[in-house]
Steps between C-alpha positions, in 0.01 A plus 500: 500500500626838399565779756360857515828629373490262202155604429601869498799429283294310262242786462791740437663289240172426316419858503840581342436229245169647420646842436765360273225300323293820443794699391577227247138491392514871427819467322354230269186714444682822419874504434564139397424542120726797461787295653460257214666690216408399139673635190288600210591199295381242747125418525437575859129419442600147439638492852201646664273255319710211582488294821845644586363821622285333782778260580749798524277654775488162676874475493537856618300426820732209588822664400420834657447341837829301457675837431336665793639223734851536362462876559452436874857377526650817347274715720305718252214444261480426130532815286306587174799422281532155656128431472523571120770234473277259685213584259712435191645167633153400609394571133797305363495190727168349389609525130822323563316246712282429197798453271610202732147357513476481116651179354601677172695780668872410484725560792775673301239749349391588857860556608569727211188700583607514858858621412386724224775369272281586197188707538384390151442161609201617701233403239158458679322764706576298814870501426497881419322558826747292694807689351321837559435453868846341556663796315310745717635342816854471378523863388408602859726269698836573647581131543400389155751212468406360859137503383573321181721249682198412734274484196725262323530287814118488500491402138740209564289395806179496295670309212628237748164479684319456163726227380506297822174578669317250292734208573565570871265384758724555805341780712819642634660520143181670383525760777849584396372582152232720654749655747737614227224641281347693780831600648631664181172675455536644838845621426388669192229690683737600768728649240221736397549691823726807505708358772847319479424156629742321739570137441288422802204699364544321157473166677190620687340610170579162345341319792196721505458421128520138570253544789249666254553215248424248783177680583401492128570123495295438814195697371528358148541136637204358316507721177872433449442127524206520261730684252761245529744724695663317787598691819594413852147555635315289244746207512529485882391182670374699805416863592777476762759480222380832358489644861865405551627684190280802601656501840857479349469779249321722762766447763778549240362846427469594863854381571645709213313812623602457865871495382500823294627822633173682565311619808292256700207710449512469118580124523202436721273691256627296210449168675156598623396602137646162377269329750199675354620374152532155631152488645336411154737202470425384857120527434539303176697223668238485781244448241704229319549320841117495540470337152776245580314397820159493360553328164840324572633656187863629469578815303654280227159345457315835478333419174289221662287785638324789346679824450265702714604299811856615472424869436574743783296815413697783669211737424260305722450700823542195720841422344609860530418495875675162548811636312501808730465271801781266396741794438440645844653210674832559325540872555757624761 
């Protein structure tokens, strides 16, 4: 049971999160479009009519909160210039993701687009958009090469995962694929901040990205399996296996944060916010435990049940309250 102090802290942090959410909502409503610059020769209407526009806004929600958490460690909030970079990478990321999902898209073509060896190889509207958003980011970055190095590491991790994910059925090996993909994504987003990262901060950004990928894998347990994508959560023989990895990555982040040269106040704030971000995972695992007990079904056998049984609706008021209650017990 949580204490009165934990309840007060919880209200304070959730209020701050609400303020950040509304600030982001207003940004997406008013200034977001002006931060996605389109030259006259590119059909911007194609972008707004495509599914990339809505997906970009979805990416922006997740990535913005990731950026705000990293800003806690440096002690000051995200500025407008940084937010514009996040907007452009949020627009770029789903397009590159689609390149990897399409069987006909060749890896060497993606790498050339990523490294801009030849702009003329961008033929389709999707390819032109990807190059545009990437160009916009790189033109504004001081650490351009560091960003490209992280992007190329992510590319290599995605290629390896795509090549081996189908044949591998070992949960821990599958987790390493996800960890690498999420980690390098996290490092790319950290490099968007106008702040010279220490080696420790880069490691934390990598781990946070891995943590975010783990969360995606947990919530997409059924849908990934249905699509033939194998991850640690949907190949685990018990929910406890998933919990073990969750505990490991969570503790790894906290240990890194505790070891950096920063005030205890800032480190405590970071760890408390991380506990709030961990609450949805804990809620999902609690739900999966109940399924395991009731149906005697392991996560690896998830397709033996209907999809709706595995869904954890975070917009449901009862789940939102449960998540709030769960998070309170871990605040300090």
